[in-house]
KOLGUDREN-696638 format. One record per residue: x, y, z of N, C-alpha, C, O in turn. Coordinates in steps of 0.05 Angstrom, whole numbers, plus 5000, padded with zeros to 4 digits. Atoms other than C-alpha are relative to their C-alpha. Layout:
! residues N
XYZXYZXYZXYZ;...
This chain:
! residues 155
498150204991635190057185502350004980501949984956;497749985018642190117158501149734990502349714969;499050275008643889367156497749805002496149815021;502150215000639288787139501349734994503349714980;499250285006640188037137497549844994495649845009;502250175008635587577100501149764986502549784966;499150255012636986847085497549854991495849785007;502350155011632086497039501049754986501749764963;499050255011634185777030497649824995495949785012;502350165008629385326993500949734988502849714973;499850265013628984586975497850004979495450004986;501949985023625684616906500049734986502049604982;500350255015622883996871498150064977496050174980;501849995023620083986801500549764982502749654981;499850255015618683426752499750064970498750274961;500449995029618683296678497149974993495549885010;502750025009612283316638499049715004500349524995;501250264995607782736661501949815015501649565014;498050154985613682506704501349784983501949564994;498750195018616682146644503050035003504050245010;497050004998624081956644501250144976502250014957;499149845023625982516596502950095002504050174982;497249924997632782686624501749754995501649565011;498450245006637682186592501949935024503250105035;498450104977641181766646502950094997504250175016;497249925005647981916614500550305004502750385006;499749704998646582666620499250115027499150355031;500949904973644282696693502050195013501350415020;498049834986650782976722500450274985500750484997;499749755016651483476664497550185004497850425006;502549854996644183686673500150145028499350385030;500049884973645083806748502150235000501550445012;497949795002651484206734498950254985499450474992;501149795017647784616681498050165017498050415016;502049864984641984776728501450165023500650385029;498549864979646984966783501350254988501350465001;498849775013650485436734497950214994498550454997;502149805004643885766716499450155026499250395026;500649884974642485886789502250205008501750435015;497849814993649386186801500150244982500650464992;500049775019648786626739497850205008497950434999;502149824992642486916771500250065030498250115044;499449914973645787056838498749835022498249925044;501050184980642986446874502549845010504249774995;497950174989647586056921499049714997496749655005;500750285004647485316904501349825021503749815023;499150204981648084796959500149724987502049574991;500150265013645984196917497950004978495950144980;502050055021642483996852500349704993502649614990;499950295007640683276836497249914994495450074990;502650115005634982816823500149744984502049584987;500350245016632882276775499250084971499150324965;500749955027630882216702497450154997496850264975;502649885002623982486718499550235019497350355019;500349774982625183026770502650115010504749985009;497749864990629983526800499650095028497450175036;500049884973631683726871502250214999504450164989;498049794998635284386882499850125028497750205036;499949864974637484666949501550264994503950254989;498949745008638685406935499450215021497450205035;500649764985639186066971499550224980501250274963;500749795020635686616933500650285011500450315036;499649734991637187356936497550115014495350025008;502449904984632687746985497850114983495550094990;502149885017629088096928498749814980496949894965;501050205019627587456889497949825014498349725036;502050184990621187066899500749714992501949674971;499450285007621686296901498849934972500149794957;501350065026616886256841501850104977502049984956;498349895020621586706801502649834997503549784975;497650185001627586266819499449754985501049664968;500750255014623985646795499550054971500449904954;500549935028621685986731502750034985502949934963;497349965012628986186716501349734995502349684973;498750265003631485476728498649834979500049714963;501550175019625985136688500250104972500749954953;499949885027625985616629502749954987502849864964;497350025012633485616618500849714996502149644976;499250285003634484866630498349864979499449694965;501650145021628684656585501050084973501049914954;498949925026631485066528502549844993502849754971;497650155004638184716537499449704996500649574978;500650285003635184016546498749934974499049714964;501350055026631084086482502049964978501349864956;497950045020637684086444500549704996501349614975;499550295002638383336460497449845002497349614993;502550144997631183136477497950194987496850375001;501749815015626783466424497450085013496750315012;502649944988620183416461500150045030498250005045;499749964971622983586530498250225010497850424997;501649794987618483966577499849945030499849715039;500550034971617784086652497050005005495550134990;502849994991611183956686499450275012501350405024;500849754987607384576709500249975030499549765041;499950004970608584756782502649895011504449814997;497650084985613684576834499249975029497150055038;500350004971614384426908502450155011504650125001;497849844988618484906950499750015030497550075040;500050004971620284857023502350165011504650135002;497849854988624185347065501649815018500549635030;498250174985630185037099501650185019502750385011;498449864981633585267162503049974993503849754985;497150035005641085417153501249765015503149645005;498950234984642384887207499349734987500649534995;500850255012638984357164501049964971500349774958;499150025028642484487097501649754995501349624974;498450245004647383917107498349754997498949584981;501850235001641783427118498649994972498449774961;501450005026638183647054502049954978501449814958;497950065020644783637014500449704999500649594977;499750295000645682907035497649864987498049674972;502450125012638482747016500150034970499449844955;499949955029639383056947502149824987501749714966;497850175010645982676937499249714999500449564982;500850284999642582016953497449934985496049744992;502550055015636882056903499849734988497749604990;500150275012638681416866499449795021497749625016;500550194978638981026931497150035011495849835015;502749954989632581356956497849884981495949764991;502150095019628681196892500149704995498349594982;500050295002630880476894498049895021497049665018;501950084979626280456956497350124997495350005004;502549855000620880976943499450114973501250194958;500949875025616781226884500050305004500350405026;500149714999616281966867497750085018498050275035;502349934983609281996900500649955029499950125046;499350064973611881666963502050215011501850295034;498049814992617782146964498650275006499250405026;501449744996613282766956498449995025498350195040;501650034976608682507010501850035025501050165045;498149994977614682427057501150285004501350385027;499049724998617383127041497950175012498450345030;502249844989610583437055499649945030499250125045;500450084972609883047120502250125017501750225039;497749904985616883247143499850315003500750425023;500349714999615183977128497550085015497050325019;502449944984608683917168497750114982496050264992;502049905019604384047106498149774994498949544992;502050205006597883687092500549874973501749994955;499750145025597683177036498050104980495650134987;501849895020594683446971497849804993498049564997;502250165009588183186943501149794980502849874963;499050215018589482526907502149825013502749615003;498150164985594482276958498549905025496950055036;501150094974592481847017501650125022503750255017;498749874977594582047087502249835012503349915033;498050174988599481487100502549984983502549934959;497450035013606881487083501049725003500349595023;498950274997610480837071501949995024503150195032;498350044977614380557130502850114994504050034974;497349895003620780947139500350244982502450364981;499849795019619181467086500450275013501450465000;499749754987618982027137502950065008503650285015;497249974993626481917150501650104976503349964965;498749905024628782357093502850095007504350194989;
């Protein structure tokens, strides 16, 4: 085949160690910009990066030859090194959540990432993760019950 097309768009979510508020509130916008720059430096297309003091959402398109786990490793390793300059004991929690996103739905996810502060005024991180999993049609992990809070599925 002489020409190929592959679009790999992912909504990636990862949290700080023990979901503690380790990202300084005053540094949130700078942190999101830094993570976006890391992604761009590694040939990822960035649609949105945002979150809260205890977790990050990134909507990225990765190169066809890059695995989602490698993209997350790049983002977490480089950003944790930078964050430790201001937060000595900074660390990301092991693991991440990653969901493929249709190109037709990127606008919806960009809006969701942009409204994290508003969203978390209503839902906890656990409720949010449960809603994301439900919207993606994925079963709820062990330790979560099977019911999402009213309205949480409307991400």
